[in-house]
VOGU-3710 file (C-alpha; in Angstrom, 3 decimals, decimal comma):
1> mrmmicldgs> -14,852/-45,025/48,271  -13,716/-47,336/45,480  -14,313/-45,841/42,033  -13,998/-47,827/38,814  -13,604/-45,540/35,798  -14,408/-47,243/32,492  -12,540/-45,995/29,446  -12,477/-47,129/25,827  -9,697/-45,022/24,361  -12,005/-42,354/22,962
11> daaeavlpac> -12,074/-38,660/23,857  -15,771/-39,049/24,662  -14,975/-41,654/27,333  -12,532/-39,251/28,983  -15,418/-36,802/29,523  -16,160/-38,613/32,781  -12,723/-37,910/34,305  -13,151/-34,340/35,612  -16,277/-35,271/37,585  -14,650/-38,442/38,934
21> laiartpeds> -11,503/-36,721/40,053  -13,534/-33,994/41,751  -15,340/-36,678/43,765  -12,406/-38,970/44,607  -10,255/-36,473/46,501  -9,441/-38,057/49,845  -6,517/-40,439/50,492  -9,028/-43,160/51,416  -10,577/-43,017/47,956  -9,278/-45,527/45,460
31> vefvrvlqpe> -9,473/-45,062/41,701  -9,114/-47,726/39,046  -8,999/-47,066/35,313  -10,480/-50,014/33,426  -10,574/-50,882/29,765  -11,986/-53,999/28,077  -10,020/-55,787/25,387  -12,288/-57,679/23,021  -10,106/-60,490/21,622  -12,256/-60,736/18,497
41> tvrgvprgap> -11,330/-57,166/17,539  -7,549/-57,577/17,765  -6,028/-56,881/14,385  -3,840/-59,594/12,928  -4,638/-63,252/12,579  -8,438/-63,518/12,479  -10,176/-66,435/14,145  -11,053/-69,112/11,602  -8,739/-67,721/8,925  -8,468/-70,019/5,903
51> pppatsatar> -5,356/-72,185/5,731  -2,409/-70,971/3,670  -2,265/-72,076/0,057  -0,886/-75,572/-0,514  2,752/-75,662/-1,548  3,298/-79,349/-2,109  1,450/-82,330/-3,532  1,042/-83,736/0,001  -0,500/-80,516/1,333  -2,924/-80,339/-1,604
61> npgssnfgtr> -4,147/-83,870/-0,960  -6,392/-84,025/2,092  -6,334/-87,829/1,790  -2,587/-88,041/2,457  -1,364/-89,078/5,894  0,556/-85,802/6,291  -2,368/-83,424/5,689  -3,803/-83,536/9,240  -0,386/-82,914/10,806  0,220/-79,866/8,635
71> mdryeseqvv> -3,213/-78,423/9,427  -2,731/-79,047/13,171  0,627/-77,259/13,063  -0,840/-74,347/11,085  -3,773/-73,976/13,500  -1,389/-74,161/16,466  0,783/-71,414/14,944  -2,340/-69,282/14,444  -3,296/-69,656/18,110  0,216/-68,690/19,259
81> ererlieqte> 0,265/-65,631/16,958  -3,214/-64,601/18,091  -2,213/-64,845/21,768  0,917/-62,773/21,047  -1,174/-60,066/19,367  -3,634/-60,020/22,288  -0,762/-59,670/24,792  0,728/-56,825/22,724  -2,618/-55,034/22,582  -3,154/-55,493/26,325
91> ammlgelrtl> 0,302/-54,012/27,069  -0,444/-51,053/24,766  -3,799/-50,429/26,492  -2,195/-50,569/29,959  0,382/-48,035/28,805  -2,352/-45,717/27,546  -4,237/-45,964/30,869  -1,069/-45,207/32,857  -0,312/-42,227/30,607  -3,843/-40,946/31,164
101> aarfevsaec> -3,484/-41,312/34,952  -0,220/-39,360/34,834  -1,785/-36,650/32,651  -4,585/-36,159/35,188  -2,095/-36,439/38,076  -4,019/-39,215/39,799  -2,723/-42,342/41,450  -4,862/-45,017/39,846  -4,730/-48,740/39,420  -4,936/-49,648/35,747
111> svlagddvag> -6,614/-52,837/34,534  -7,314/-54,343/31,152  -10,092/-56,919/31,160  -10,621/-59,446/28,384  -14,038/-60,361/27,073  -16,295/-60,124/24,067  -19,161/-58,925/26,270  -17,922/-55,498/27,394  -20,802/-54,785/29,777  -20,556/-58,252/31,306
121> alidharqtk> -16,807/-57,894/31,867  -17,285/-54,495/33,538  -20,125/-55,729/35,737  -18,159/-58,817/36,830  -15,079/-56,730/37,607  -17,102/-54,185/39,595  -18,562/-57,055/41,625  -15,157/-58,679/42,197  -13,485/-55,436/43,262  -16,493/-54,267/45,285
131> advvamatha> -16,640/-50,939/43,453  -18,826/-48,335/45,135  -19,087/-46,229/41,992  -18,722/-47,153/38,318  -18,031/-44,101/36,182  -18,415/-44,113/32,432  -19,310/-41,962/29,497  -22,162/-42,504/27,125  -21,683/-42,015/23,428  -25,401/-41,150/23,087
141> rgpvgqavrg> -25,898/-42,977/19,821  -29,655/-42,557/19,815  -32,341/-45,227/19,446  -31,138/-46,633/16,116  -27,496/-46,860/17,235  -28,518/-48,492/20,484  -30,691/-51,012/18,670  -27,827/-51,928/16,357  -24,856/-51,738/18,737  -26,511/-51,825/22,142
151> svtqevvrsg> -25,527/-49,667/25,069  -22,850/-50,797/27,481  -23,752/-47,927/29,798  -27,415/-48,973/29,942  -26,471/-52,570/30,766  -24,152/-51,482/33,596  -26,795/-49,125/35,024  -29,477/-51,838/34,860  -27,214/-54,386/36,575  -27,359/-52,470/39,866
161> vaavlvahrp> -23,793/-53,570/40,624  -22,910/-50,124/42,014  -23,873/-46,495/41,740  -23,122/-45,360/38,187  -21,854/-41,908/37,281  -22,585/-41,234/33,613  -21,077/-38,356/31,673  -21,758/-37,167/28,169  -19,319/-34,949/26,370  -21,125/-31,984/24,857
171> d> -20,689/-31,648/21,082
//
């Protein structure tokens, strides 16, 4: 059995682990811890940040021949910094997943997926890896929270990509 365990860094998400590890006990079973990195939520240089304040007469004059070059360079530097921050965050998340696997004494693959659509990224990955079971926790936000933020768990269940084990941490 191939089990994909979806985690988001919260204690509530870890509520699914005891049930998963009780099920995946044979050497043939494979376990993968998965987390989704949403690039838009990475702290640091925000997408579409305003340009830095002008420091010279040329930079203040959009009509000058040098203005476009300076803006291109600034935007290029923003993209490089943003990519660096995303790579740093991905490495941190992988480290957290590996630490969690060690804490629960399980041999697990650890993957960080990138995507703004968390449910879509999980569904695509489950399809690609041919997961038999997708395990995840629900935060049980209630109808208002689901209407505002949606429910990743509901989307994964509705996709039919695999059997879904859902856990809810009691309060």
